[in-house]
C-alpha positions in Angstrom: -22.6 42.5 0.0 -23.6 42.2 -3.8 -26.1 39.7 -4.7 -23.8 36.8 -6.0 -22.2 36.7 -2.7 -25.3 36.2 -0.7 -26.6 33.7 -3.3 -23.3 32.4 -2.5 -23.9 32.2 1.2 -27.2 31.1 1.2 -26.0 28.0 -1.0 -23.4 27.4 1.4 -26.0 27.5 4.6 -28.2 25.5 2.6 -25.6 22.8 2.1 -24.6 23.0 5.4 -28.3 22.5 6.9 -28.6 19.4 4.4 -25.0 17.8 5.5 -26.6 18.2 9.4 -30.1 16.6 8.1 -27.9 13.6 6.6 -26.1 13.3 10.0 -29.3 12.8 12.0 -30.8 10.4 9.2 -27.7 8.5 9.4 -27.9 8.2 13.0 -31.7 7.2 12.6 -30.7 4.7 9.9 -28.2 3.1 12.4 -30.4 3.0 14.8 -33.1 1.0 12.9 -30.7 -1.0 10.7 -27.4 -1.8 12.6 -28.7 -2.5 16.4 -27.2 -5.6 17.9 -29.7 -8.3 18.3 -30.0 -10.1 21.8 -27.5 -12.8 22.4 -29.4 -16.2 22.7 -27.0 -19.1 23.9 -26.4 -21.9 21.2 -28.4 -20.0 18.7 -26.8 -16.8 18.2 -23.1 -16.7 16.7 -20.2 -16.1 18.7 -17.5 -14.7 16.3 -14.0 -14.3 17.0 -13.5 -10.9 15.7 -15.7 -8.1 13.8 -16.5 -4.5 13.3 -17.7 -2.8 16.3 -18.9 0.6 15.1 -21.7 2.9 15.6 -23.6 6.2 14.6 -20.5 8.1 14.6 -18.7 6.5 12.6 -21.2 6.3 9.8 -21.5 9.9 9.9 -17.8 10.4 9.7 -18.0 8.2 6.5 -21.0 10.0 5.1 -18.9 13.2 5.7 -16.4 12.3 3.2 -18.6 10.9 0.7 -20.1 14.7 0.7 -16.5 15.7 0.1 -16.3 13.2 -2.9 -12.3 13.8 -2.6 -12.0 9.8 -2.9 -8.1 9.7 -2.7 -6.5 10.7 0.4 -7.1 14.2 1.5 -8.5 15.7 4.7 -9.7 13.0 6.6 -6.5 10.8 5.8 -4.4 13.5 7.0 -6.4 13.8 10.5 -5.9 10.2 11.0 -2.4 10.2 10.3 -1.7 12.8 12.7 -3.9 11.4 15.8 -2.3 7.7 14.9 1.1 9.1 15.4 0.1 11.1 18.5 -1.3 7.9 20.0 1.7 5.4 18.9 4.5 7.7 20.1 5.6 7.9 16.0 7.0 11.0 14.4 5.8 9.9 11.0 2.9 7.7 9.8 1.8 7.0 6.3 -1.3 4.6 5.8 -1.3 2.5 3.2 -4.3 0.0 1.7 -4.0 -2.9 4.2 -1.7 -4.6 6.6 -0.1 -6.7 4.6 0.9 -3.7 2.1 2.2 -2.2 5.0 4.8 -4.8 5.8 5.7 -4.8 2.0 6.0 -0.9 2.1 8.2 -1.2 5.4 10.3 -4.3 4.3 10.8 -2.5 1.0 12.1 0.6 2.7 15.3 -1.3 3.7 15.8 -2.1 0.1 15.9 1.5 -1.1 19.6 2.1 -2.4 19.6 5.3 -0.7 20.7 3.4 2.5 23.9 2.7 0.5 25.8 -0.1 2.5 22.8 -0.8 4.6 20.8 -1.7 1.6 19.0 -5.0 1.8 19.8 -7.2 -1.4 18.8 -10.6 -2.8 20.7 -13.2 -0.6 20.7 -11.6 2.5 19.3 -13.2 5.1 16.4 -11.9 7.4 15.2 -13.9 10.7 11.7 -14.2 11.9 9.2 -16.2 13.8 8.5 -19.9 12.6 4.7 -19.4 13.4 2.4 -16.4 12.5 0.8 -15.2 9.4 2.6 -15.1 5.9 2.7 -11.4 5.0 5.1 -11.0 7.8 7.8 -13.1 6.1 6.4 -12.7 2.2 8.2 -9.4 1.5 11.7 -11.1 2.4 10.8 -13.7 -0.5 9.4 -10.8 -2.7 12.8 -9.1 -2.9 14.9 -12.2 -2.7 16.2 -12.5 0.6 16.5 -15.6 2.6 14.0 -16.0 5.7 15.5 -17.6 8.7 12.9 -19.0 11.1 13.3 -19.2 14.6 10.7 -21.5 16.6 8.2 -19.7 19.3 7.4 -20.1 22.8 4.5 -21.6 24.0 2.0 -19.7 25.9 3.4 -16.5 24.7 3.5 -17.9 20.8 6.0 -15.2 20.5 9.9 -16.0 18.7 12.2 -17.2 21.4 14.9 -14.7 22.3 17.5 -17.3 23.2 17.7 -19.0 20.1 18.3 -15.7 17.7 22.3 -15.3 18.0 22.3 -19.0 17.1 20.4 -17.3 13.4 22.8 -14.7 13.0 25.1 -15.1 10.1 27.5 -12.6 8.2 24.6 -12.8 5.6 22.0 -11.6 8.4 20.8 -8.2 7.7 17.4 -8.0 9.8 14.8 -9.1 11.9 11.3 -8.8 10.9 8.5 -10.4 13.6 4.9 -9.9 14.7 3.7 -9.2 17.8 1.7 -12.3 18.2 -1.9 -11.7 18.9 -1.3 -8.7 20.5 1.1 -9.9 23.0 4.3 -8.4 22.7 7.4 -9.8 21.7 10.3 -10.0 24.3 11.6 -6.4 22.5 14.6 -5.7 25.0 17.0 -9.0 24.4 16.2 -8.8 20.7 16.8 -5.0 20.1 20.2 -5.8 21.9 21.1 -8.0 19.6 20.0 -5.8 16.5 22.3 -3.0 17.9 25.2 -6.0 18.7 25.0 -6.6 14.9 23.8 -3.9 12.8 20.4 -5.2 12.1 17.1 -3.4 11.2 14.3 -4.3 13.2 11.2 -4.4 12.0 7.9 -4.7 14.1 4.7 -6.2 12.6 2.2 -4.8 15.2 -0.9 -5.4 12.9 -2.4 -7.3 15.9 -1.0 -5.2 18.3 -2.5 -1.8 18.4 -2.4 -0.4 22.0 0.4 -3.1 23.3 3.0 -2.0 25.3 6.4 -2.7 26.4 8.4 -1.4 29.0 5.1 1.2 29.0 6.2 2.5 25.6 4.3 1.7 22.4 5.1 -1.6 20.3 6.2 -0.4 17.0 8.5 2.3 18.2 11.7 0.2 19.3 12.4 -0.9 16.0 13.7 1.1 12.5 9.8 0.9 10.7 6.4 -0.8 12.1 3.1 -1.8 10.5 -0.4 -1.8 11.7 -3.6 -3.3 10.2 -7.0 -1.9 10.1 -9.2 -5.2 8.8 -12.2 -5.7 10.2 -10.7 -8.2 12.5 -8.4 -5.7 14.0 -8.2 -3.4 16.9 -10.1 -0.7 14.9 -11.2 -0.6 11.2 -11.2 0.8 8.1 -12.6 -1.9 5.9 -9.4 -2.6 4.5 -6.3 -0.1 5.2 -3.1 -0.3 7.2 -0.3 1.9 8.3 3.3 2.1 8.0 5.2 4.2 11.2 8.9 5.2 12.0 10.8 7.9 13.6 13.5 8.4 11.0 12.6 11.0 8.2 14.6 9.4 5.6 12.6 6.1 6.3 9.5 7.8 5.9 10.0 9.6 2.4 11.5 6.2 1.3 8.3 4.5 2.3 6.4 7.0 0.6 8.3 6.6 -2.6 7.6 2.6 -2.3 3.5 3.3 -1.7 3.1 5.7 -4.6 4.2 4.4 -7.5 7.9 4.6 -6.4 8.1 8.1 -7.8 11.1 10.3 -6.6 8.1 13.2 -6.2 6.7 13.6 -2.7 3.8 16.3 -3.4 0.4 15.5 -1.9 -2.3 14.6 -3.9 -3.6 17.6 -5.7 -0.6 19.7 -5.3 2.4 20.6 -7.8 6.1 21.7 -7.3 6.4 21.3 -3.3 10.3 20.8 -4.2 10.2 24.1 -5.8 12.5 22.7 -8.6 9.8 20.3 -10.7 11.8 21.2 -13.9 15.1 21.4 -12.7 15.8 18.1 -11.5 18.7 15.5 -13.2 18.1 11.8 -12.0 18.9 8.8 -13.8 19.5 8.5 -17.2 16.5 11.4 -18.4 17.2 14.8 -19.7 18.0 17.6 -17.3 14.6 19.3 -16.3 12.4 16.1 -17.0 9.2 16.4 -15.1 10.0 15.7 -11.2 6.2 14.0 -11.4 7.5 11.0 -13.5 10.8 10.4 -12.4 10.7 6.9 -10.2 13.4 6.4 -7.8 12.2 2.7 -6.8 10.2 0.0 -7.9 7.1 1.1 -6.4 3.4 0.4 -6.3 0.4 2.3 -5.8 -0.7 1.4 -2.2 -2.7 4.8 -0.8 -6.1 4.5 0.6 -9.3 6.5 0.0 -10.3 9.5 2.1 -13.8 7.7 3.0 -10.9 4.6 4.3 -9.6 7.6 6.5 -12.9 8.9 7.7 -14.0 5.9 9.1 -10.2 5.1 11.1 -10.5 8.5 12.1 -14.1 7.6 14.0 -12.9 4.7 15.2 -9.8 6.5 16.8 -12.4 7.8 19.4 -13.4 4.3 20.6 -9.7 2.8 20.6 -9.3 2.8 24.4 -12.4 1.3 25.1 -11.6 -1.4 22.9 -8.5 -2.2 24.1 -9.9 -2.1 27.7 -12.6 -4.7 26.3 -10.3 -6.6 24.9 -8.1 -6.8 28.3 -11.4 -7.4 30.4 -12.5 -10.6 27.9 -9.0 -11.9 28.2 -9.0 -11.8 32.0 -12.5 -13.3 31.9 -11.5 -16.2 29.9 -8.0 -16.7 31.5 -9.6 -16.5 34.8 -12.8 -19.1 33.9 -10.4 -21.5 32.3 -7.7 -21.8 34.8 -9.5 -25.0 36.1 -8.6 -27.1 33.0 -5.0 -26.5 32.3 -4.3 -30.3 32.7 -5.9 -30.2 29.5 -5.2 -27.0 27.9 -2.2 -24.4 27.8 -3.4 -21.1 28.4 -1.7 -17.9 27.3 0.4 -15.8 29.1 1.7 -12.1 28.5 5.2 -11.4 27.9 7.6 -10.1 30.7 7.3 -6.2 31.0 4.4 -6.1 28.6 1.0 -5.0 28.6 -0.5 -6.7 25.6 -3.6 -5.4 23.5 -4.9 -8.8 22.8 -6.3 -9.6 19.3 -7.4 -13.1 20.1 -7.2 -15.8 23.4 -4.8 -18.7 22.0 -5.2 -21.9 23.4 -3.1 -25.2 23.1 -4.3 -28.6 23.8 -1.9 -30.5 26.2 -0.4 -33.5 24.1 -1.5 -36.0 26.3 -5.2 -34.7 27.0 -7.9 -37.2 26.2 -9.2 -35.1 23.1 -7.3 -33.5 20.2 -7.4 -30.2 19.5 -9.5 -30.5 16.3 -12.1 -32.4 18.3 -12.3 -29.4 20.4 -12.6 -27.1 17.5 -15.5 -29.2 15.9 -17.4 -28.8 19.2 -16.8 -25.5 19.3 -18.1 -25.0 16.0 -21.2 -27.1 16.0 -22.2 -25.1 19.2 -21.7 -21.8 17.0 -18.6 -20.9 18.8 -16.4 -19.8 16.2 -12.4 -20.3 16.2 -9.0 -19.8 14.2 -5.8 -21.7 14.0 -2.6 -19.7 14.9 -2.9 -18.4 11.3 -0.2 -20.0 9.0 1.2 -22.3 12.0 4.6 -23.7 11.0 5.0 -21.7 8.0 7.9 -23.7 6.5 4.7 -26.5 6.3 3.1 -24.5 4.1 2.6 -25.5 0.5 3.7 -22.2 -0.8 6.8 -22.7 0.8 7.5 -25.7 -1.1 10.6 -25.1 -3.4 11.9 -21.7 -1.9 15.3 -21.1 0.0 15.1 -20.9 3.6 16.7 -22.0 6.8 15.8 -23.1 10.1 17.3 -23.1 13.8 16.6 -26.7 14.5 13.6 -28.7 14.2 11.2 -26.4 15.6 9.3 -28.6 18.0 7.0 -25.5 19.4 6.0 -24.2 16.2 5.1 -28.0 15.1 3.0 -28.4 18.3 1.0 -25.2 17.4 0.3 -26.7 13.8 -1.8 -29.7 15.5 -2.7 -28.2 18.8 -3.3 -24.1 19.2 -6.0 -22.2 18.2 -7.5 -19.4 19.4 -11.2 -17.4 20.3 -12.3 -14.0 20.5 -12.1 -11.4 22.8 -12.9 -8.7 20.6 -15.1 -5.9 21.8 -18.3 -7.1 20.1 -18.4 -9.8 23.2 -19.8 -9.1 26.3 -20.1 -11.6 29.4 -23.1 -13.4 28.0 -21.1 -14.7 24.9 -18.1 -15.4 27.0 -19.8 -17.2 29.8 -21.4 -19.4 27.2 -18.5 -20.1 25.6 -16.6 -21.1 29.0 -19.7 -23.5 30.1 -19.1 -25.0 26.5 -15.5 -25.8 27.1 -15.8 -26.5 30.4 -18.5 -29.0 29.7 -16.7 -30.6 26.8 -13.2 -30.7 28.8 -14.6 -32.6 31.7 -16.9 -34.8 29.9 -13.7 -36.1 27.7 -11.7 -36.4 31.4 
């Protein structure tokens, strides 16, 4: 071995030793700086959601920082592979948020490469009347018309029995979310899609780990999405994913995510197609550099490798997170059953195993108190609450002047606007917090009753 090689080996060994020291220091820092304080009823906050992490998550993040690759790299590749295995999908591409995932997923179906199945302005897309706006916004973004169908109380998912009435010759797709981790009733909806030749887009942003007939949600439709915002089942801080089994859809989705480019080289790589300067596309001259040919009206929605590193570490915790959420949901359900004269409690969709994101509650219309009175009381007691996202979306100010249709008067969606809220079940909540929440709700309801 030459002196130069010895120097290189020595430098590499020193670098690895420093990396090990950084790992140890990060663990020590986590213990000192990020310890969870003891819960004090009435003084400590009870959040609806939040980051749950440990030293290993911070160490993985430090590893990616030391690589200093910054854009998507080895951690992203490892995350996509592991996530695909967990949900049972052939293809996964990461994006910078769950909302971007919905945009990319829907945009995929607008590609001219789909020929006569391409979604175009004026086509209609069926969706649920209640939910988060970004399940619907891509429809509006591309000039299509959303058709809103009412939800069922207790599951808070779209009512399958009303969907057929929403289908017209203009209908091309159904795009709906699995509400708060509770799968929508997939079988009848998938049957309608097959019968009428409709695309099905599953928004699984709140439902990682949920199953229907024993199969992970998101693998029934044509394309699906997930979110890794801190409130969700695992976190990257910001981040999301689009997943599917169709290889053609995967290539189209990547194009929309990556500026709309026709080239599919990974970052830092060239000439994957082996004919970089031999293409003839559009009105460009033959041989125009494939890296700068754009086949779609796309975006730049990639994540960094640092985000992927955090997500990869969080995957080690996912099964425990899901179990904790189910346990917390069951604790709240059992503890509130005595109050069903005042409160409508949630139910899992038949044939499903939810991976609960939250615990939805609807105050009975005849209760001696309102939803807002209960929510304000809970917040006074430092118990955080959230409404069911946008409620009846057609009543949101941004919908004024937009084209849409509804099936009926959406009575349940309107009840959700006035009477529904949800509380947390996330893994950061333990028995002490849940017992406090139950005591406060029981005392309020019985006091008013």
